[in-house]
N, C-alpha and C positions, 0 to 999 in steps of 0.2 A: 224283421229286424234285419239292419244291414250287415254285412260281414265285418264291417268296422266296429259297429256298436257291439256285436256278439262277440269279438274280440275283447273289446274293452270291458264286457261285463266278466269275463272269465280273470282276466288281469287284475280288475277291480276287486274280485272275490278273494284273490290271493293277497292283495295290498291290505283289505280288510282284516285279513287273519294276522298279517305280519306288519302293523303300523310303524314299527321300528325302522322298517327298510328305508323309508323316507328319508332317515337321518343318515345312513351309512351307504346309499346309493351313490353319492358323489365319488366313493372309491372304486367304483366300477366304471371302465371305459365307456364312453357314451354311446359308442357304437354297438355295445353289447348288452345295453340295458333292457330293450324290450325283449330281445332273445332270452335273456335271463330271467325275467319275470315269467315269460312264457313257459320256459322249460320247468321252473319251480311249481307253476300253476299246474302242470300236467302231473308232477309229481304228487301235488296235493289233491288232485282226482284220485290217486292210487292209496294216499293215506287215508283219505275218507272210506273208501271201500275197505280197507283193512279195520278201520276202527268200525265199522257196522256192527250192529248188535240185533238180536231179536230175529225177525224175519227177514234174511238177507237176500231174499230172492231177487228183489230190483237190482241190488247192488251187484249181485253175481252175473246178472244180466248185462248190466253197464260193463263189467270187467270184460266179459267176454266180446262185446262190442268194441273196446278199446283194442283188444287184441287184433280183431279184423283191421281198424282203423290204423294201427301202426303198421300193420303189413302192407298197406296201402301208400304209407308214407315211403316205404323203399321204392315205390315206382312215382313217387311224387304225385300222388293222387289223393289228396286230404279231403275229407268233407268236413272235419271239425276246424273252427276257426283258429285253435293253436296251432293246427297244421300248417296253416299260411305262413306262419313265421318259422316253424320248425323243420317241415320236410324238405325245403330246399337244401338242408344240411344232409351229407352223405353218412350219415351215422348208421350204426347197426341197429335199426328199429326192429327186425325181424327177432333180433335176439331178445330184445326187451319184450316183444310180444310173448315170445316163449316162455320168458320168466314169468308172467302175471298170474298163472295158476298157483304160484307158490305162495300168493297172498292169501288163497283160501285156505291152504293149509296151515299158514302162519297165524290165522285167528285162532286157531285151536291149540296151537304149539305152546301153550304156557304152563308146561308141568314144571320147568326148570328154566333158569336163565340161558343154560346152555341150550336148550331146546327153541327157546325164542329167538336167539341170536342165529342159530344155525337153520332154522326155518327160512329165514330170509336172505341167506347166503348168496343164492343163485340170482335172485331179484336184484340184490345189491351190487352183484358184479355186472349183470347187464345194464344197471343204471349208470355206474362209474364208466362203462365203455362208452355210452352214448355221451354221457357229460364231458368226456375228453374232446370229443368232436364239438359237441355245442360250443364249448369254450374254447376250442382251438389250442388245447395245453395237452401234453403228454400225460398218458394214465400211470398213475404213480402208486407204486406198493403201498397197500395200507388204504387207497381211497374207497374200496368197496366196505370195510369196516367202518369208515365215516358214515357212509349211507346207512348202514344197520343200525348205528348208534341213533343217528337222526330219525329215522323211522320208528324205533322203539320209543325215543323222547315224544314224538309226536302222539303216538298212540298212548302214551301214558298221559300226556296233557288232556287228550280228547276223553279218555275212558276212565281215568282215575284208577280205584282199585281193581276194577275189571280187567285192567291190562297189565297187572302184575303176577309175575308167575307164582305159581301156587307153593314152590319151595322158599318163597321169602316170606318169614313171618312178619309179625306185626299185631301188637294188641287192639288196634284200632286200623281203620281204613287208613287214616292219615299216616300213621306210622309205616303201614306197608308201603303207601307211595312213597314216603320219604326213603325208606331203605332202598326200593328198588331205582329210585333217582340217583342215590348215592352210588350204587354199583355201576349204573350207565356213566357216571362223571368220571370214574376211573380211567385214567389214561386218556381222557378226552382234553387234550390241551388248547391252547388259544390258536396254534397254527396245526391245522390237520392237514393231511394230504389231500390235494386236489387244487383245482383252479381258483384263482383270486374269489369268484362269487359264491363258491362253494365254502371257501374257508370264513368269508365274511358272514354268511347266512348261519353257519356253524355257530359263530360266536353268540349269535341272537339266541338260537336255539340252547345253546349251553347256559347262557344268563338265564334263561326260563327254566330250564332244569335245575338250575341252583336253588331257584325259589322254591320249587318243590322238595328238595332234598332239605332245605334247612327248615320248611313248614312255616316261613314267614309271609310268604307271598307278596314281599315288597319289591316293587318294580325297581331296577337300578336307575341311578342318576343318568339324565341323557349324556354328561360329559364323560361317565366311565363307560357308557355304550359305545360313544365315539372313540374314546382312547382304545379300547380293546379291539374294536372292528378296524382300527387303523392298524394296530400291531398285527392282526391277522391278515390284513390286506398287503402287507409289505412282501417283498421277495424273500424267499426262502433262504 
């Protein structure tokens, strides 16, 4: 497989998970679009590892590999196709690599909502620091908390009740998922701290989470997606 087709496969996997992105991508500067999807595709790799269940030996080994790969990006010596897009950026890749073991601890940190959020704090700070460089934007207060919410929302979407903290009650699995989704939505506005691509993706994640919170599972109309994404993309 050529480097170009390998890159396309990773970008395509992310687009498959986020088909709504094709609607809102025009709100992103044309020169940032590939970089944007490459970065979010990398984060999706970590989301998948966090959501792993059962025997996680393979996923844990993959996470360790990513740690070494990110350290090589600091010297612009990438092996992974995503690195060919991202490692030319002088981002704090080592800081992100050092935070990856937090994901292993975060898998088990589901005793309470506070534990679930706190376990991802270091990882989220590292992600926010890299993201500021990737999107050439200042690092804003609250950006890490945006990453925490998004990461927990993705885990809930992937794992359902298994991603709900034990302290959150519910007579059924559906009710527990709905209750946790409602908690995650608290304070999650249309305009979150961060660069425009993060704000736009956050709207898509928020709309999905609202579906889980309402237990209706009804996809919002395309016009609503566009309106909310446009509002989020506007300057603060």
